[in-house]
Residue frames as qw, qx, qy, qz and C-alpha x, y, z in Angstrom:
[[0.288, 0.643, 0.257, 0.661, -76.83, 31.30, 48.42],
 [0.375, -0.897, -0.132, -0.195, -77.76, 33.17, 51.62],
 [0.766, -0.488, 0.085, 0.410, -74.41, 32.18, 53.12],
 [0.587, 0.245, 0.251, 0.730, -72.52, 33.60, 50.13],
 [0.004, -0.800, -0.232, -0.553, -74.46, 36.86, 50.30],
 [0.596, -0.799, -0.072, 0.019, -73.85, 37.10, 54.06],
 [0.766, -0.244, 0.150, 0.575, -70.12, 36.50, 53.59],
 [0.396, 0.484, 0.263, 0.735, -69.93, 39.16, 50.86],
 [0.250, -0.871, -0.187, -0.380, -71.80, 41.65, 53.04],
 [0.728, -0.635, -0.005, 0.257, -69.49, 40.88, 55.98],
 [0.679, 0.042, 0.190, 0.708, -66.43, 41.51, 53.81],
 [0.177, 0.655, 0.262, 0.686, -67.81, 44.79, 52.49],
 [0.434, -0.854, -0.146, -0.245, -68.93, 46.07, 55.89],
 [0.800, -0.477, -0.001, 0.364, -65.80, 44.92, 57.72],
 [0.591, 0.016, 0.210, 0.779, -63.62, 46.88, 55.32],
 [0.094, 0.688, 0.350, 0.629, -65.74, 50.01, 55.15],
 [0.024, 0.250, -0.349, 0.903, -66.23, 53.14, 57.18],
 [0.645, -0.346, -0.218, -0.646, -69.72, 51.82, 57.98],
 [0.638, -0.056, -0.733, 0.229, -68.24, 49.23, 60.29],
 [0.560, -0.761, -0.176, -0.275, -69.38, 49.35, 63.90],
 [0.188, 0.546, -0.622, 0.529, -66.83, 50.40, 66.48],
 [0.452, -0.222, -0.821, 0.269, -66.86, 48.50, 69.75],
 [0.017, 0.170, 0.413, -0.894, -67.98, 51.66, 71.57],
 [0.485, 0.050, -0.253, -0.835, -70.96, 52.08, 69.21],
 [0.551, -0.083, -0.812, -0.175, -71.75, 48.36, 69.55],
 [0.280, -0.231, -0.759, 0.541, -71.97, 48.58, 73.33],
 [0.202, 0.153, 0.168, -0.953, -74.14, 51.70, 73.06],
 [0.536, 0.006, -0.496, -0.683, -76.65, 49.85, 70.84],
 [0.528, -0.154, -0.834, 0.037, -77.03, 46.94, 73.22],
 [0.399, -0.451, 0.281, -0.747, -79.49, 47.37, 76.03],
 [0.826, -0.168, -0.533, -0.064, -79.19, 43.87, 77.42],
 [0.409, -0.727, 0.394, -0.385, -78.81, 43.85, 81.16],
 [0.955, -0.169, 0.246, -0.001, -78.09, 40.11, 81.05],
 [0.122, 0.812, -0.549, -0.157, -74.33, 39.90, 80.52],
 [0.802, -0.188, 0.567, 0.008, -74.15, 36.07, 80.37],
 [0.799, 0.548, 0.205, 0.135, -73.60, 36.26, 76.60],
 [0.301, 0.849, -0.328, 0.283, -70.43, 38.25, 77.22],
 [0.663, -0.637, 0.370, -0.132, -69.25, 36.26, 80.26],
 [0.654, 0.462, -0.587, 0.124, -65.91, 34.47, 80.05],
 [0.830, -0.546, 0.018, -0.112, -65.39, 31.97, 82.85],
 [0.656, -0.506, 0.437, 0.349, -61.84, 30.97, 81.96],
 [0.744, 0.657, -0.103, 0.058, -59.24, 30.92, 79.24],
 [0.784, -0.342, 0.165, 0.492, -55.55, 30.16, 78.92],
 [0.153, -0.674, 0.271, 0.670, -52.79, 32.23, 77.37],
 [0.258, 0.027, 0.778, 0.573, -53.05, 30.42, 74.01],
 [0.118, 0.694, 0.701, 0.112, -56.75, 31.22, 73.74],
 [0.110, -0.872, -0.151, 0.452, -56.19, 34.83, 74.82],
 [0.265, -0.449, 0.499, 0.692, -53.36, 35.21, 72.30],
 [0.224, 0.291, 0.805, 0.466, -55.51, 33.80, 69.53],
 [0.037, 0.828, 0.547, -0.117, -58.40, 36.10, 70.45],
 [0.189, -0.756, 0.101, 0.618, -56.05, 39.08, 70.36],
 [0.247, -0.170, 0.675, 0.674, -54.93, 38.13, 66.84],
 [0.127, 0.484, 0.809, 0.308, -58.55, 37.82, 65.68],
 [0.017, -0.778, -0.405, 0.479, -59.74, 41.17, 67.04],
 [0.418, 0.483, 0.382, 0.668, -60.31, 43.60, 64.22],
 [0.087, 0.072, -0.099, 0.989, -60.84, 47.35, 64.13],
 [0.538, -0.140, -0.083, -0.827, -64.62, 46.79, 64.13],
 [0.675, -0.061, 0.608, -0.414, -67.14, 44.32, 65.51],
 [0.851, 0.451, 0.016, -0.270, -67.85, 43.03, 62.00],
 [0.458, 0.647, -0.606, 0.068, -64.14, 42.50, 61.27],
 [0.276, -0.388, 0.802, -0.361, -63.73, 40.58, 64.52],
 [0.802, 0.163, 0.429, -0.383, -66.71, 38.37, 63.64],
 [0.747, 0.604, -0.232, -0.152, -65.33, 37.82, 60.13],
 [0.181, 0.624, -0.740, 0.176, -61.86, 36.95, 61.45],
 [0.492, -0.210, 0.753, -0.382, -63.33, 34.45, 63.92],
 [0.844, 0.361, 0.198, -0.344, -65.55, 32.90, 61.24],
 [0.606, 0.649, -0.459, -0.036, -62.53, 32.45, 58.96],
 [0.095, -0.509, 0.807, -0.285, -60.54, 30.94, 61.81],
 [0.722, -0.006, 0.566, -0.398, -63.30, 28.39, 62.45],
 [0.811, 0.512, -0.133, -0.248, -63.05, 27.33, 58.81],
 [0.328, 0.629, -0.694, 0.117, -59.46, 26.20, 59.49],
 [0.473, -0.307, 0.734, -0.379, -60.50, 23.75, 62.23],
 [0.341, 0.104, -0.877, -0.323, -60.75, 20.15, 61.01],
 [0.736, -0.226, 0.086, -0.633, -64.14, 18.63, 61.84],
 [0.417, 0.134, -0.896, 0.074, -63.89, 15.33, 63.69],
 [0.687, -0.496, -0.241, -0.473, -66.65, 13.76, 65.76],
 [0.184, 0.221, -0.804, 0.521, -65.96, 13.09, 69.41],
 [0.517, -0.490, -0.667, -0.215, -68.42, 11.47, 71.77],
 [0.506, -0.620, -0.387, 0.458, -67.46, 13.89, 74.55],
 [0.081, 0.990, 0.003, 0.115, -66.88, 17.58, 75.09],
 [0.804, 0.121, -0.151, 0.562, -63.19, 18.34, 74.77],
 [0.330, -0.792, -0.146, 0.493, -63.05, 22.01, 75.66],
 [0.385, 0.922, -0.016, -0.027, -61.87, 25.08, 73.74],
 [0.258, -0.775, 0.552, 0.168, -58.25, 24.67, 74.82],
 [0.629, -0.068, 0.748, 0.203, -58.00, 21.17, 73.30],
 [0.588, 0.704, 0.397, 0.038, -59.82, 22.30, 70.14],
 [0.157, 0.958, -0.221, -0.098, -57.35, 25.17, 69.70],
 [0.401, -0.601, 0.669, 0.173, -54.30, 23.02, 70.43],
 [0.564, 0.047, 0.797, 0.211, -55.30, 20.18, 68.06],
 [0.271, 0.341, -0.315, -0.843, -57.20, 22.34, 65.54],
 [0.368, -0.136, -0.825, -0.406, -59.89, 19.67, 65.35],
 [0.220, 0.135, 0.702, -0.664, -63.25, 19.10, 66.94],
 [0.088, 0.501, 0.828, 0.237, -66.92, 18.53, 66.35],
 [0.036, -0.695, -0.355, -0.625, -69.68, 21.12, 66.10],
 [0.560, -0.791, -0.244, 0.044, -69.86, 21.59, 69.88],
 [0.687, -0.349, 0.053, 0.635, -66.09, 22.07, 70.19],
 [0.374, 0.300, 0.313, 0.820, -65.83, 24.47, 67.24],
 [0.181, -0.773, -0.339, -0.504, -68.76, 26.62, 68.35],
 [0.633, -0.714, -0.198, 0.222, -67.57, 26.72, 72.00],
 [0.602, -0.183, 0.120, 0.767, -64.15, 27.96, 70.90],
 [0.176, 0.494, 0.369, 0.767, -65.67, 30.55, 68.56],
 [0.382, -0.822, -0.349, -0.239, -67.95, 31.85, 71.30],
 [0.671, -0.580, -0.089, 0.454, -65.08, 32.13, 73.76],
 [0.498, 0.055, 0.232, 0.834, -62.89, 33.99, 71.24],
 [0.017, -0.643, -0.389, -0.659, -65.71, 36.41, 70.40],
 [0.515, -0.800, -0.307, -0.035, -66.62, 37.04, 74.05],
 [0.654, -0.365, -0.021, 0.662, -63.00, 37.74, 74.98],
 [0.296, 0.141, 0.299, 0.896, -63.09, 40.38, 72.23],
 [0.154, 0.271, 0.319, -0.895, -66.31, 41.95, 73.53],
 [0.443, -0.003, -0.538, -0.717, -68.82, 40.41, 71.11],
 [0.646, -0.072, 0.503, -0.569, -72.00, 38.96, 72.59],
 [0.498, 0.234, -0.763, -0.341, -72.31, 35.29, 71.58],
 [0.676, -0.188, 0.544, -0.461, -74.25, 32.22, 72.65],
 [0.003, -0.142, 0.959, 0.245, -74.40, 28.54, 71.79],
 [0.711, 0.149, 0.134, -0.675, -77.58, 27.10, 70.29],
 [0.264, -0.121, 0.947, 0.135, -78.64, 23.65, 69.19],
 [0.703, 0.387, 0.127, -0.583, -80.92, 22.04, 66.70],
 [0.820, 0.159, 0.532, 0.139, -80.70, 20.02, 63.53],
 [0.002, -0.432, 0.581, 0.690, -78.67, 20.16, 60.35],
 [0.712, 0.319, 0.244, -0.577, -81.69, 19.54, 58.11],
 [0.599, 0.464, -0.547, -0.357, -80.19, 17.77, 55.05],
 [0.462, 0.168, -0.863, 0.119, -79.10, 14.86, 57.25],
 [0.657, -0.602, -0.196, -0.410, -81.42, 15.48, 60.23],
 [0.692, -0.005, -0.505, 0.516, -78.38, 15.32, 62.50],
 [0.431, -0.848, -0.222, 0.216, -78.16, 17.01, 65.86],
 [0.550, 0.445, -0.019, 0.706, -75.95, 20.08, 65.60],
 [0.359, -0.771, -0.234, 0.471, -74.60, 22.91, 67.79],
 [0.454, 0.511, 0.160, 0.712, -73.68, 26.34, 66.44],
 [0.275, -0.373, -0.341, 0.818, -73.37, 29.91, 67.65],
 [0.115, 0.852, 0.416, 0.297, -75.42, 33.04, 67.44],
 [0.414, -0.105, -0.164, 0.889, -73.92, 36.47, 67.81],
 [0.062, 0.839, 0.385, -0.379, -75.50, 39.80, 68.62],
 [0.532, 0.213, 0.411, 0.709, -74.87, 41.37, 65.23],
 [0.025, 0.602, 0.145, -0.785, -74.93, 45.14, 64.61],
 [0.238, 0.288, 0.688, 0.622, -77.02, 46.20, 61.63],
 [0.088, -0.618, -0.446, -0.641, -79.04, 49.28, 60.70],
 [0.145, -0.510, 0.302, -0.792, -78.53, 51.14, 63.99],
 [0.806, -0.366, 0.178, -0.430, -79.66, 48.14, 66.02],
 [0.011, 0.394, -0.919, 0.019, -78.45, 44.67, 66.97],
 [0.877, -0.017, 0.016, -0.480, -80.06, 41.27, 66.54],
 [0.658, -0.307, 0.686, 0.050, -79.14, 37.63, 67.04],
 [0.642, 0.587, -0.359, -0.338, -77.62, 36.14, 63.89],
 [0.966, -0.089, 0.233, 0.066, -76.59, 32.55, 63.17],
 [0.225, 0.765, -0.594, -0.105, -72.90, 32.05, 62.48],
 [0.898, -0.145, 0.412, -0.053, -71.97, 28.49, 61.58],
 [0.162, -0.553, 0.693, 0.434, -68.98, 26.99, 59.86],
 [0.404, 0.190, 0.874, 0.191, -71.22, 24.52, 57.96],
 [0.022, -0.385, -0.607, -0.695, -74.26, 26.36, 56.65],
 [0.154, 0.117, 0.426, -0.884, -76.61, 28.99, 58.07],
 [0.512, 0.037, -0.348, -0.785, -79.47, 28.08, 55.71],
 [0.700, -0.070, -0.660, -0.263, -80.10, 24.45, 56.55],
 [0.203, 0.052, -0.771, 0.601, -80.35, 24.69, 60.33],
 [0.506, -0.591, -0.452, -0.436, -83.43, 24.21, 62.48],
 [0.038, 0.379, -0.577, 0.723, -82.94, 25.83, 65.89],
 [0.573, -0.444, -0.686, -0.057, -84.47, 23.99, 68.84],
 [0.495, -0.849, -0.186, 0.017, -83.07, 26.04, 71.72],
 [0.058, 0.863, -0.434, 0.252, -80.17, 27.79, 73.44],
 [0.575, -0.529, 0.617, -0.096, -77.23, 25.83, 74.84],
 [0.223, 0.365, -0.860, -0.277, -75.82, 22.51, 73.68],
 [0.769, -0.123, -0.502, -0.375, -77.59, 19.16, 73.30]]
């Protein structure tokens, strides 16, 4: 239910005049640690995809990226494949999907990080992303996951 409410709020905010411009977003953030915005590499396909996902507001960009992640077919791999392979094949596991989402968001100027923990219903290890989300004249870390934001138990930052 929380996920549905969050999605509805994202839709309403992303399409309203209350949406946060990227300039306002950067003004609200007083993080001197820029590692959550750092992009070490990307190829032209990833850059092109990020450009297509960038909206007029931070919220719209997050929403577009979230929707894009829904299109990626989940398939377990016993190794990290990298965002370029995930984009090219449109399949990957939780690590692959969250890494690609984080890269796309960071390219577009949204602070994002990878976190890990458990998907509680099955007590399976799981990786997902958190984004620095603008809300009520401030920003805070918010879980964004293509599976379910409610049934996750965060253990720490980074991947397993």
